[in-house]
mmCIF file of the protein (N, C-alpha, C, O) and its ligand, coordinates in Angstrom:
data_MODEL
# 
_entry.id   MODEL 
# 
loop_
_entity.id 
_entity.type 
_entity.pdbx_number_of_molecules 
1 polymer     1 
2 non-polymer 1 
# 
_entity_poly.entity_id                      1 
_entity_poly.type                           'polypeptide(L)' 
_entity_poly.nstd_linkage                   no 
_entity_poly.nstd_monomer                   no 
_entity_poly.pdbx_seq_one_letter_code       MPVDPVCGIELAEELAVTHEYEGKKLFFCCNGCRKIFIRKPKKWKKNI 
_entity_poly.pdbx_seq_one_letter_code_can   MPVDPVCGIELAEELAVTHEYEGKKLFFCCNGCRKIFIRKPKKWKKNI 
_entity_poly.pdbx_strand_id                 A 
# 
loop_
_entity_poly_seq.entity_id 
_entity_poly_seq.num 
_entity_poly_seq.mon_id 
_entity_poly_seq.hetero 
1 1  MET n 
1 2  PRO n 
1 3  VAL n 
1 4  ASP n 
1 5  PRO n 
1 6  VAL n 
1 7  CYS n 
1 8  GLY n 
1 9  ILE n 
1 10 GLU n 
1 11 LEU n 
1 12 ALA n 
1 13 GLU n 
1 14 GLU n 
1 15 LEU n 
1 16 ALA n 
1 17 VAL n 
1 18 THR n 
1 19 HIS n 
1 20 GLU n 
1 21 TYR n 
1 22 GLU n 
1 23 GLY n 
1 24 LYS n 
1 25 LYS n 
1 26 LEU n 
1 27 PHE n 
1 28 PHE n 
1 29 CYS n 
1 30 CYS n 
1 31 ASN n 
1 32 GLY n 
1 33 CYS n 
1 34 ARG n 
1 35 LYS n 
1 36 ILE n 
1 37 PHE n 
1 38 ILE n 
1 39 ARG n 
1 40 LYS n 
1 41 PRO n 
1 42 LYS n 
1 43 LYS n 
1 44 TRP n 
1 45 LYS n 
1 46 LYS n 
1 47 ASN n 
1 48 ILE n 
# 
loop_
_struct_asym.id 
_struct_asym.entity_id 
A 1 
B 2 
# 
loop_
_chem_comp.id 
_chem_comp.type 
_chem_comp.mon_nstd_flag 
ALA 'L-peptide linking' y 
ARG 'L-peptide linking' y 
ASN 'L-peptide linking' y 
ASP 'L-peptide linking' y 
CYS 'L-peptide linking' y 
GLU 'L-peptide linking' y 
GLY 'peptide linking'   y 
HIS 'L-peptide linking' y 
ILE 'L-peptide linking' y 
LEU 'L-peptide linking' y 
LYS 'L-peptide linking' y 
MET 'L-peptide linking' y 
PHE 'L-peptide linking' y 
PRO 'L-peptide linking' y 
THR 'L-peptide linking' y 
TRP 'L-peptide linking' y 
TYR 'L-peptide linking' y 
VAL 'L-peptide linking' y 
ZN  non-polymer         . 
# 
_pdbx_entity_nonpoly.entity_id   2 
_pdbx_entity_nonpoly.name        ? 
_pdbx_entity_nonpoly.comp_id     ZN 
# 
_pdbx_nonpoly_scheme.asym_id         B 
_pdbx_nonpoly_scheme.entity_id       2 
_pdbx_nonpoly_scheme.mon_id          ZN 
_pdbx_nonpoly_scheme.ndb_seq_num     1 
_pdbx_nonpoly_scheme.pdb_seq_num     101 
_pdbx_nonpoly_scheme.auth_seq_num    101 
_pdbx_nonpoly_scheme.pdb_mon_id      ZN 
_pdbx_nonpoly_scheme.auth_mon_id     ZN 
_pdbx_nonpoly_scheme.pdb_strand_id   A 
_pdbx_nonpoly_scheme.pdb_ins_code    . 
# 
loop_
_atom_site.group_PDB 
_atom_site.id 
_atom_site.type_symbol 
_atom_site.label_atom_id 
_atom_site.label_alt_id 
_atom_site.label_comp_id 
_atom_site.label_asym_id 
_atom_site.label_entity_id 
_atom_site.label_seq_id 
_atom_site.pdbx_PDB_ins_code 
_atom_site.Cartn_x 
_atom_site.Cartn_y 
_atom_site.Cartn_z 
_atom_site.occupancy 
_atom_site.B_iso_or_equiv 
_atom_site.pdbx_formal_charge 
_atom_site.auth_seq_id 
_atom_site.auth_comp_id 
_atom_site.auth_asym_id 
_atom_site.auth_atom_id 
_atom_site.pdbx_PDB_model_num 
ATOM   1   N  N  . MET A 1 1  ? 0.838  -1.205 0.000   1.00 0.00 ? 1   MET A N  1 
ATOM   2   C  CA . MET A 1 1  ? 0.000  0.000  0.000   1.00 0.00 ? 1   MET A CA 1 
ATOM   3   C  C  . MET A 1 1  ? 0.868  1.247  0.000   1.00 0.00 ? 1   MET A C  1 
ATOM   4   O  O  . MET A 1 1  ? 1.906  1.277  0.661   1.00 0.00 ? 1   MET A O  1 
ATOM   5   N  N  . PRO A 1 2  ? 0.457  2.280  -0.734  1.00 0.00 ? 2   PRO A N  1 
ATOM   6   C  CA . PRO A 1 2  ? 1.241  3.525  -0.716  1.00 0.00 ? 2   PRO A CA 1 
ATOM   7   C  C  . PRO A 1 2  ? 1.135  4.217  0.642   1.00 0.00 ? 2   PRO A C  1 
ATOM   8   O  O  . PRO A 1 2  ? 0.144  4.076  1.358   1.00 0.00 ? 2   PRO A O  1 
ATOM   9   N  N  . VAL A 1 3  ? 2.178  4.965  0.971   1.00 0.00 ? 3   VAL A N  1 
ATOM   10  C  CA . VAL A 1 3  ? 2.218  5.690  2.240   1.00 0.00 ? 3   VAL A CA 1 
ATOM   11  C  C  . VAL A 1 3  ? 2.287  7.192  1.952   1.00 0.00 ? 3   VAL A C  1 
ATOM   12  O  O  . VAL A 1 3  ? 3.065  7.640  1.109   1.00 0.00 ? 3   VAL A O  1 
ATOM   13  N  N  . ASP A 1 4  ? 1.485  7.934  2.645   1.00 0.00 ? 4   ASP A N  1 
ATOM   14  C  CA . ASP A 1 4  ? 1.518  9.395  2.556   1.00 0.00 ? 4   ASP A CA 1 
ATOM   15  C  C  . ASP A 1 4  ? 2.858  9.885  3.101   1.00 0.00 ? 4   ASP A C  1 
ATOM   16  O  O  . ASP A 1 4  ? 3.154  9.664  4.275   1.00 0.00 ? 4   ASP A O  1 
ATOM   17  N  N  . PRO A 1 5  ? 3.691  10.559 2.261   1.00 0.00 ? 5   PRO A N  1 
ATOM   18  C  CA . PRO A 1 5  ? 5.023  10.960 2.731   1.00 0.00 ? 5   PRO A CA 1 
ATOM   19  C  C  . PRO A 1 5  ? 4.985  12.070 3.783   1.00 0.00 ? 5   PRO A C  1 
ATOM   20  O  O  . PRO A 1 5  ? 5.974  12.290 4.482   1.00 0.00 ? 5   PRO A O  1 
ATOM   21  N  N  . VAL A 1 6  ? 3.872  12.759 3.902   1.00 0.00 ? 6   VAL A N  1 
ATOM   22  C  CA . VAL A 1 6  ? 3.783  13.858 4.873   1.00 0.00 ? 6   VAL A CA 1 
ATOM   23  C  C  . VAL A 1 6  ? 3.363  13.339 6.247   1.00 0.00 ? 6   VAL A C  1 
ATOM   24  O  O  . VAL A 1 6  ? 4.066  13.571 7.230   1.00 0.00 ? 6   VAL A O  1 
ATOM   25  N  N  . CYS A 1 7  ? 2.250  12.653 6.329   1.00 0.00 ? 7   CYS A N  1 
ATOM   26  C  CA . CYS A 1 7  ? 1.760  12.221 7.644   1.00 0.00 ? 7   CYS A CA 1 
ATOM   27  C  C  . CYS A 1 7  ? 2.071  10.757 7.935   1.00 0.00 ? 7   CYS A C  1 
ATOM   28  O  O  . CYS A 1 7  ? 1.899  10.307 9.068   1.00 0.00 ? 7   CYS A O  1 
ATOM   29  N  N  . GLY A 1 8  ? 2.529  10.003 6.926   1.00 0.00 ? 8   GLY A N  1 
ATOM   30  C  CA . GLY A 1 8  ? 3.020  8.657  7.170   1.00 0.00 ? 8   GLY A CA 1 
ATOM   31  C  C  . GLY A 1 8  ? 1.978  7.564  7.276   1.00 0.00 ? 8   GLY A C  1 
ATOM   32  O  O  . GLY A 1 8  ? 2.313  6.438  7.646   1.00 0.00 ? 8   GLY A O  1 
ATOM   33  N  N  . ILE A 1 9  ? 0.731  7.854  6.966   1.00 0.00 ? 9   ILE A N  1 
ATOM   34  C  CA . ILE A 1 9  ? -0.278 6.793  7.061   1.00 0.00 ? 9   ILE A CA 1 
ATOM   35  C  C  . ILE A 1 9  ? -0.383 6.013  5.754   1.00 0.00 ? 9   ILE A C  1 
ATOM   36  O  O  . ILE A 1 9  ? -0.117 6.535  4.672   1.00 0.00 ? 9   ILE A O  1 
ATOM   37  N  N  . GLU A 1 10 ? -0.776 4.760  5.886   1.00 0.00 ? 10  GLU A N  1 
ATOM   38  C  CA . GLU A 1 10 ? -0.991 3.918  4.710   1.00 0.00 ? 10  GLU A CA 1 
ATOM   39  C  C  . GLU A 1 10 ? -2.328 4.262  4.083   1.00 0.00 ? 10  GLU A C  1 
ATOM   40  O  O  . GLU A 1 10 ? -3.304 4.555  4.773   1.00 0.00 ? 10  GLU A O  1 
ATOM   41  N  N  . LEU A 1 11 ? -2.350 4.219  2.746   1.00 0.00 ? 11  LEU A N  1 
ATOM   42  C  CA . LEU A 1 11 ? -3.536 4.654  2.019   1.00 0.00 ? 11  LEU A CA 1 
ATOM   43  C  C  . LEU A 1 11 ? -4.047 3.589  1.076   1.00 0.00 ? 11  LEU A C  1 
ATOM   44  O  O  . LEU A 1 11 ? -3.287 2.771  0.557   1.00 0.00 ? 11  LEU A O  1 
ATOM   45  N  N  . ALA A 1 12 ? -5.355 3.616  0.864   1.00 0.00 ? 12  ALA A N  1 
ATOM   46  C  CA . ALA A 1 12 ? -5.926 2.842  -0.227  1.00 0.00 ? 12  ALA A CA 1 
ATOM   47  C  C  . ALA A 1 12 ? -5.741 3.680  -1.491  1.00 0.00 ? 12  ALA A C  1 
ATOM   48  O  O  . ALA A 1 12 ? -6.205 4.817  -1.577  1.00 0.00 ? 12  ALA A O  1 
ATOM   49  N  N  . GLU A 1 13 ? -5.055 3.091  -2.464  1.00 0.00 ? 13  GLU A N  1 
ATOM   50  C  CA . GLU A 1 13 ? -4.676 3.829  -3.669  1.00 0.00 ? 13  GLU A CA 1 
ATOM   51  C  C  . GLU A 1 13 ? -5.854 4.527  -4.344  1.00 0.00 ? 13  GLU A C  1 
ATOM   52  O  O  . GLU A 1 13 ? -5.724 5.651  -4.828  1.00 0.00 ? 13  GLU A O  1 
ATOM   53  N  N  . GLU A 1 14 ? -6.999 3.858  -4.372  1.00 0.00 ? 14  GLU A N  1 
ATOM   54  C  CA . GLU A 1 14 ? -8.152 4.414  -5.093  1.00 0.00 ? 14  GLU A CA 1 
ATOM   55  C  C  . GLU A 1 14 ? -8.792 5.597  -4.365  1.00 0.00 ? 14  GLU A C  1 
ATOM   56  O  O  . GLU A 1 14 ? -9.572 6.343  -4.957  1.00 0.00 ? 14  GLU A O  1 
ATOM   57  N  N  . LEU A 1 15 ? -8.465 5.768  -3.085  1.00 0.00 ? 15  LEU A N  1 
ATOM   58  C  CA . LEU A 1 15 ? -9.043 6.884  -2.326  1.00 0.00 ? 15  LEU A CA 1 
ATOM   59  C  C  . LEU A 1 15 ? -8.065 8.035  -2.134  1.00 0.00 ? 15  LEU A C  1 
ATOM   60  O  O  . LEU A 1 15 ? -8.436 9.099  -1.639  1.00 0.00 ? 15  LEU A O  1 
ATOM   61  N  N  . ALA A 1 16 ? -6.819 7.819  -2.528  1.00 0.00 ? 16  ALA A N  1 
ATOM   62  C  CA . ALA A 1 16 ? -5.788 8.811  -2.251  1.00 0.00 ? 16  ALA A CA 1 
ATOM   63  C  C  . ALA A 1 16 ? -5.815 9.969  -3.247  1.00 0.00 ? 16  ALA A C  1 
ATOM   64  O  O  . ALA A 1 16 ? -6.318 9.852  -4.364  1.00 0.00 ? 16  ALA A O  1 
ATOM   65  N  N  . VAL A 1 17 ? -5.253 11.087 -2.797  1.00 0.00 ? 17  VAL A N  1 
ATOM   66  C  CA . VAL A 1 17 ? -5.027 12.248 -3.658  1.00 0.00 ? 17  VAL A CA 1 
ATOM   67  C  C  . VAL A 1 17 ? -3.639 12.058 -4.265  1.00 0.00 ? 17  VAL A C  1 
ATOM   68  O  O  . VAL A 1 17 ? -2.688 11.765 -3.540  1.00 0.00 ? 17  VAL A O  1 
ATOM   69  N  N  . THR A 1 18 ? -3.508 12.216 -5.571  1.00 0.00 ? 18  THR A N  1 
ATOM   70  C  CA . THR A 1 18 ? -2.216 11.945 -6.201  1.00 0.00 ? 18  THR A CA 1 
ATOM   71  C  C  . THR A 1 18 ? -1.520 13.227 -6.648  1.00 0.00 ? 18  THR A C  1 
ATOM   72  O  O  . THR A 1 18 ? -2.139 14.268 -6.868  1.00 0.00 ? 18  THR A O  1 
ATOM   73  N  N  . HIS A 1 19 ? -0.202 13.096 -6.769  1.00 0.00 ? 19  HIS A N  1 
ATOM   74  C  CA . HIS A 1 19 ? 0.614  14.199 -7.246  1.00 0.00 ? 19  HIS A CA 1 
ATOM   75  C  C  . HIS A 1 19 ? 1.859  13.595 -7.877  1.00 0.00 ? 19  HIS A C  1 
ATOM   76  O  O  . HIS A 1 19 ? 2.411  12.619 -7.368  1.00 0.00 ? 19  HIS A O  1 
ATOM   77  N  N  . GLU A 1 20 ? 2.304  14.187 -9.002  1.00 0.00 ? 20  GLU A N  1 
ATOM   78  C  CA . GLU A 1 20 ? 3.499  13.665 -9.627  1.00 0.00 ? 20  GLU A CA 1 
ATOM   79  C  C  . GLU A 1 20 ? 4.698  14.523 -9.285  1.00 0.00 ? 20  GLU A C  1 
ATOM   80  O  O  . GLU A 1 20 ? 4.664  15.745 -9.427  1.00 0.00 ? 20  GLU A O  1 
ATOM   81  N  N  . TYR A 1 21 ? 5.771  13.864 -8.827  1.00 0.00 ? 21  TYR A N  1 
ATOM   82  C  CA . TYR A 1 21 ? 6.980  14.579 -8.430  1.00 0.00 ? 21  TYR A CA 1 
ATOM   83  C  C  . TYR A 1 21 ? 8.192  13.824 -8.965  1.00 0.00 ? 21  TYR A C  1 
ATOM   84  O  O  . TYR A 1 21 ? 8.374  12.644 -8.667  1.00 0.00 ? 21  TYR A O  1 
ATOM   85  N  N  . GLU A 1 22 ? 9.013  14.501 -9.748  1.00 0.00 ? 22  GLU A N  1 
ATOM   86  C  CA . GLU A 1 22 ? 10.201 13.895 -10.369 1.00 0.00 ? 22  GLU A CA 1 
ATOM   87  C  C  . GLU A 1 22 ? 9.868  12.564 -11.025 1.00 0.00 ? 22  GLU A C  1 
ATOM   88  O  O  . GLU A 1 22 ? 10.601 11.586 -10.883 1.00 0.00 ? 22  GLU A O  1 
ATOM   89  N  N  . GLY A 1 23 ? 8.756  12.540 -11.742 1.00 0.00 ? 23  GLY A N  1 
ATOM   90  C  CA . GLY A 1 23 ? 8.362  11.352 -12.487 1.00 0.00 ? 23  GLY A CA 1 
ATOM   91  C  C  . GLY A 1 23 ? 7.768  10.231 -11.650 1.00 0.00 ? 23  GLY A C  1 
ATOM   92  O  O  . GLY A 1 23 ? 7.480  9.151  -12.165 1.00 0.00 ? 23  GLY A O  1 
ATOM   93  N  N  . LYS A 1 24 ? 7.585  10.486 -10.363 1.00 0.00 ? 24  LYS A N  1 
ATOM   94  C  CA . LYS A 1 24 ? 7.053  9.461  -9.471  1.00 0.00 ? 24  LYS A CA 1 
ATOM   95  C  C  . LYS A 1 24 ? 5.655  9.873  -9.020  1.00 0.00 ? 24  LYS A C  1 
ATOM   96  O  O  . LYS A 1 24 ? 5.410  11.034 -8.693  1.00 0.00 ? 24  LYS A O  1 
ATOM   97  N  N  . LYS A 1 25 ? 4.760  8.921  -9.008  1.00 0.00 ? 25  LYS A N  1 
ATOM   98  C  CA . LYS A 1 25 ? 3.408  9.206  -8.568  1.00 0.00 ? 25  LYS A CA 1 
ATOM   99  C  C  . LYS A 1 25 ? 3.323  9.048  -7.049  1.00 0.00 ? 25  LYS A C  1 
ATOM   100 O  O  . LYS A 1 25 ? 3.650  7.999  -6.493  1.00 0.00 ? 25  LYS A O  1 
ATOM   101 N  N  . LEU A 1 26 ? 2.880  10.102 -6.408  1.00 0.00 ? 26  LEU A N  1 
ATOM   102 C  CA . LEU A 1 26 ? 2.786  10.085 -4.943  1.00 0.00 ? 26  LEU A CA 1 
ATOM   103 C  C  . LEU A 1 26 ? 1.323  10.066 -4.524  1.00 0.00 ? 26  LEU A C  1 
ATOM   104 O  O  . LEU A 1 26 ? 0.441  10.516 -5.255  1.00 0.00 ? 26  LEU A O  1 
ATOM   105 N  N  . PHE A 1 27 ? 1.093  9.536  -3.339  1.00 0.00 ? 27  PHE A N  1 
ATOM   106 C  CA . PHE A 1 27 ? -0.274 9.430  -2.826  1.00 0.00 ? 27  PHE A CA 1 
ATOM   107 C  C  . PHE A 1 27 ? -0.379 10.125 -1.482  1.00 0.00 ? 27  PHE A C  1 
ATOM   108 O  O  . PHE A 1 27 ? 0.488  9.985  -0.619  1.00 0.00 ? 27  PHE A O  1 
ATOM   109 N  N  . PHE A 1 28 ? -1.449 10.869 -1.325  1.00 0.00 ? 28  PHE A N  1 
ATOM   110 C  CA . PHE A 1 28 ? -1.681 11.606 -0.080  1.00 0.00 ? 28  PHE A CA 1 
ATOM   111 C  C  . PHE A 1 28 ? -3.066 11.304 0.451   1.00 0.00 ? 28  PHE A C  1 
ATOM   112 O  O  . PHE A 1 28 ? -3.980 10.959 -0.298  1.00 0.00 ? 28  PHE A O  1 
ATOM   113 N  N  . CYS A 1 29 ? -3.203 11.443 1.777   1.00 0.00 ? 29  CYS A N  1 
ATOM   114 C  CA . CYS A 1 29 ? -4.504 11.160 2.398   1.00 0.00 ? 29  CYS A CA 1 
ATOM   115 C  C  . CYS A 1 29 ? -5.527 12.237 2.089   1.00 0.00 ? 29  CYS A C  1 
ATOM   116 O  O  . CYS A 1 29 ? -6.730 11.976 2.065   1.00 0.00 ? 29  CYS A O  1 
ATOM   117 N  N  . CYS A 1 30 ? -5.042 13.452 1.852   1.00 0.00 ? 30  CYS A N  1 
ATOM   118 C  CA . CYS A 1 30 ? -5.959 14.567 1.619   1.00 0.00 ? 30  CYS A CA 1 
ATOM   119 C  C  . CYS A 1 30 ? -5.229 15.674 0.874   1.00 0.00 ? 30  CYS A C  1 
ATOM   120 O  O  . CYS A 1 30 ? -4.007 15.651 0.731   1.00 0.00 ? 30  CYS A O  1 
ATOM   121 N  N  . ASN A 1 31 ? -6.002 16.640 0.407   1.00 0.00 ? 31  ASN A N  1 
ATOM   122 C  CA . ASN A 1 31 ? -5.408 17.742 -0.333  1.00 0.00 ? 31  ASN A CA 1 
ATOM   123 C  C  . ASN A 1 31 ? -4.506 18.587 0.563   1.00 0.00 ? 31  ASN A C  1 
ATOM   124 O  O  . ASN A 1 31 ? -3.568 19.221 0.079   1.00 0.00 ? 31  ASN A O  1 
ATOM   125 N  N  . GLY A 1 32 ? -4.783 18.597 1.854   1.00 0.00 ? 32  GLY A N  1 
ATOM   126 C  CA . GLY A 1 32 ? -3.946 19.340 2.799   1.00 0.00 ? 32  GLY A CA 1 
ATOM   127 C  C  . GLY A 1 32 ? -2.523 18.819 2.800   1.00 0.00 ? 32  GLY A C  1 
ATOM   128 O  O  . GLY A 1 32 ? -1.575 19.599 2.705   1.00 0.00 ? 32  GLY A O  1 
ATOM   129 N  N  . CYS A 1 33 ? -2.362 17.499 2.908   1.00 0.00 ? 33  CYS A N  1 
ATOM   130 C  CA . CYS A 1 33 ? -1.021 16.904 2.883   1.00 0.00 ? 33  CYS A CA 1 
ATOM   131 C  C  . CYS A 1 33 ? -0.351 17.136 1.533   1.00 0.00 ? 33  CYS A C  1 
ATOM   132 O  O  . CYS A 1 33 ? 0.854  17.375 1.465   1.00 0.00 ? 33  CYS A O  1 
ATOM   133 N  N  . ARG A 1 34 ? -1.125 17.066 0.475   1.00 0.00 ? 34  ARG A N  1 
ATOM   134 C  CA . ARG A 1 34 ? -0.581 17.300 -0.863  1.00 0.00 ? 34  ARG A CA 1 
ATOM   135 C  C  . ARG A 1 34 ? -0.010 18.717 -0.954  1.00 0.00 ? 34  ARG A C  1 
ATOM   136 O  O  . ARG A 1 34 ? 1.085  18.915 -1.481  1.00 0.00 ? 34  ARG A O  1 
ATOM   137 N  N  . LYS A 1 35 ? -0.743 19.687 -0.446  1.00 0.00 ? 35  LYS A N  1 
ATOM   138 C  CA . LYS A 1 35 ? -0.279 21.076 -0.482  1.00 0.00 ? 35  LYS A CA 1 
ATOM   139 C  C  . LYS A 1 35 ? 0.971  21.260 0.359   1.00 0.00 ? 35  LYS A C  1 
ATOM   140 O  O  . LYS A 1 35 ? 1.875  22.000 -0.028  1.00 0.00 ? 35  LYS A O  1 
ATOM   141 N  N  . ILE A 1 36 ? 1.030  20.598 1.495   1.00 0.00 ? 36  ILE A N  1 
ATOM   142 C  CA . ILE A 1 36 ? 2.207  20.685 2.364   1.00 0.00 ? 36  ILE A CA 1 
ATOM   143 C  C  . ILE A 1 36 ? 3.431  20.149 1.619   1.00 0.00 ? 36  ILE A C  1 
ATOM   144 O  O  . ILE A 1 36 ? 4.510  20.738 1.675   1.00 0.00 ? 36  ILE A O  1 
ATOM   145 N  N  . PHE A 1 37 ? 3.249  19.021 0.920   1.00 0.00 ? 37  PHE A N  1 
ATOM   146 C  CA . PHE A 1 37 ? 4.355  18.448 0.150   1.00 0.00 ? 37  PHE A CA 1 
ATOM   147 C  C  . PHE A 1 37 ? 4.813  19.403 -0.945  1.00 0.00 ? 37  PHE A C  1 
ATOM   148 O  O  . PHE A 1 37 ? 6.010  19.635 -1.112  1.00 0.00 ? 37  PHE A O  1 
ATOM   149 N  N  . ILE A 1 38 ? 3.866  19.953 -1.686  1.00 0.00 ? 38  ILE A N  1 
ATOM   150 C  CA . ILE A 1 38 ? 4.193  20.809 -2.827  1.00 0.00 ? 38  ILE A CA 1 
ATOM   151 C  C  . ILE A 1 38 ? 4.934  22.068 -2.368  1.00 0.00 ? 38  ILE A C  1 
ATOM   152 O  O  . ILE A 1 38 ? 5.789  22.588 -3.086  1.00 0.00 ? 38  ILE A O  1 
ATOM   153 N  N  . ARG A 1 39 ? 4.607  22.546 -1.187  1.00 0.00 ? 39  ARG A N  1 
ATOM   154 C  CA . ARG A 1 39 ? 5.259  23.741 -0.659  1.00 0.00 ? 39  ARG A CA 1 
ATOM   155 C  C  . ARG A 1 39 ? 6.745  23.484 -0.367  1.00 0.00 ? 39  ARG A C  1 
ATOM   156 O  O  . ARG A 1 39 ? 7.593  24.331 -0.647  1.00 0.00 ? 39  ARG A O  1 
ATOM   157 N  N  . LYS A 1 40 ? 7.048  22.315 0.194   1.00 0.00 ? 40  LYS A N  1 
ATOM   158 C  CA . LYS A 1 40 ? 8.448  22.011 0.542   1.00 0.00 ? 40  LYS A CA 1 
ATOM   159 C  C  . LYS A 1 40 ? 8.790  20.566 0.192   1.00 0.00 ? 40  LYS A C  1 
ATOM   160 O  O  . LYS A 1 40 ? 8.998  19.740 1.081   1.00 0.00 ? 40  LYS A O  1 
ATOM   161 N  N  . PRO A 1 41 ? 8.848  20.263 -1.106  1.00 0.00 ? 41  PRO A N  1 
ATOM   162 C  CA . PRO A 1 41 ? 9.084  18.862 -1.494  1.00 0.00 ? 41  PRO A CA 1 
ATOM   163 C  C  . PRO A 1 41 ? 10.398 18.299 -0.978  1.00 0.00 ? 41  PRO A C  1 
ATOM   164 O  O  . PRO A 1 41 ? 10.487 17.105 -0.692  1.00 0.00 ? 41  PRO A O  1 
ATOM   165 N  N  . LYS A 1 42 ? 11.423 19.141 -0.854  1.00 0.00 ? 42  LYS A N  1 
ATOM   166 C  CA . LYS A 1 42 ? 12.725 18.635 -0.401  1.00 0.00 ? 42  LYS A CA 1 
ATOM   167 C  C  . LYS A 1 42 ? 12.667 18.135 1.035   1.00 0.00 ? 42  LYS A C  1 
ATOM   168 O  O  . LYS A 1 42 ? 13.388 17.213 1.415   1.00 0.00 ? 42  LYS A O  1 
ATOM   169 N  N  . LYS A 1 43 ? 11.809 18.749 1.816   1.00 0.00 ? 43  LYS A N  1 
ATOM   170 C  CA . LYS A 1 43 ? 11.674 18.342 3.208   1.00 0.00 ? 43  LYS A CA 1 
ATOM   171 C  C  . LYS A 1 43 ? 11.055 16.945 3.317   1.00 0.00 ? 43  LYS A C  1 
ATOM   172 O  O  . LYS A 1 43 ? 11.376 16.191 4.236   1.00 0.00 ? 43  LYS A O  1 
ATOM   173 N  N  . TRP A 1 44 ? 10.177 16.607 2.389   1.00 0.00 ? 44  TRP A N  1 
ATOM   174 C  CA . TRP A 1 44 ? 9.390  15.377 2.506   1.00 0.00 ? 44  TRP A CA 1 
ATOM   175 C  C  . TRP A 1 44 ? 9.861  14.248 1.612   1.00 0.00 ? 44  TRP A C  1 
ATOM   176 O  O  . TRP A 1 44 ? 9.484  13.093 1.814   1.00 0.00 ? 44  TRP A O  1 
ATOM   177 N  N  . LYS A 1 45 ? 10.703 14.579 0.601   1.00 0.00 ? 45  LYS A N  1 
ATOM   178 C  CA . LYS A 1 45 ? 11.011 13.531 -0.385  1.00 0.00 ? 45  LYS A CA 1 
ATOM   179 C  C  . LYS A 1 45 ? 11.785 12.361 0.200   1.00 0.00 ? 45  LYS A C  1 
ATOM   180 O  O  . LYS A 1 45 ? 11.798 11.276 -0.382  1.00 0.00 ? 45  LYS A O  1 
ATOM   181 N  N  . LYS A 1 46 ? 12.421 12.563 1.328   1.00 0.00 ? 46  LYS A N  1 
ATOM   182 C  CA . LYS A 1 46 ? 13.098 11.436 1.984   1.00 0.00 ? 46  LYS A CA 1 
ATOM   183 C  C  . LYS A 1 46 ? 12.115 10.346 2.419   1.00 0.00 ? 46  LYS A C  1 
ATOM   184 O  O  . LYS A 1 46 ? 12.504 9.198  2.634   1.00 0.00 ? 46  LYS A O  1 
ATOM   185 N  N  . ASN A 1 47 ? 10.862 10.712 2.542   1.00 0.00 ? 47  ASN A N  1 
ATOM   186 C  CA . ASN A 1 47 ? 9.840  9.748  2.968   1.00 0.00 ? 47  ASN A CA 1 
ATOM   187 C  C  . ASN A 1 47 ? 9.192  9.002  1.803   1.00 0.00 ? 47  ASN A C  1 
ATOM   188 O  O  . ASN A 1 47 ? 8.368  8.111  2.007   1.00 0.00 ? 47  ASN A O  1 
ATOM   189 N  N  . ILE A 1 48 ? 9.572  9.375  0.580   1.00 0.00 ? 48  ILE A N  1 
ATOM   190 C  CA . ILE A 1 48 ? 8.949  8.732  -0.584  1.00 0.00 ? 48  ILE A CA 1 
ATOM   191 C  C  . ILE A 1 48 ? 9.396  7.274  -0.672  1.00 0.00 ? 48  ILE A C  1 
ATOM   192 O  O  . ILE A 1 48 ? 8.984  6.555  -1.582  1.00 0.00 ? 48  ILE A O  1 
HETATM 193 ZN ZN . ZN  B 2 .  ? -1.670 12.798 5.041   1.00 0.00 2 101 ZN  A ZN 1 
# 
């Protein structure tokens, strides 16, 4: 299962919010976490 790199929870792929970063598809629990990632991707990319 994909893991939200911001809050660290496991997600059901079909319910997740997606975002593409450096050619990789990322999954987030909500648009809030997605926005947090987009604001500072370098801070969170270690969790990808
Ligand atoms: Zn989240």
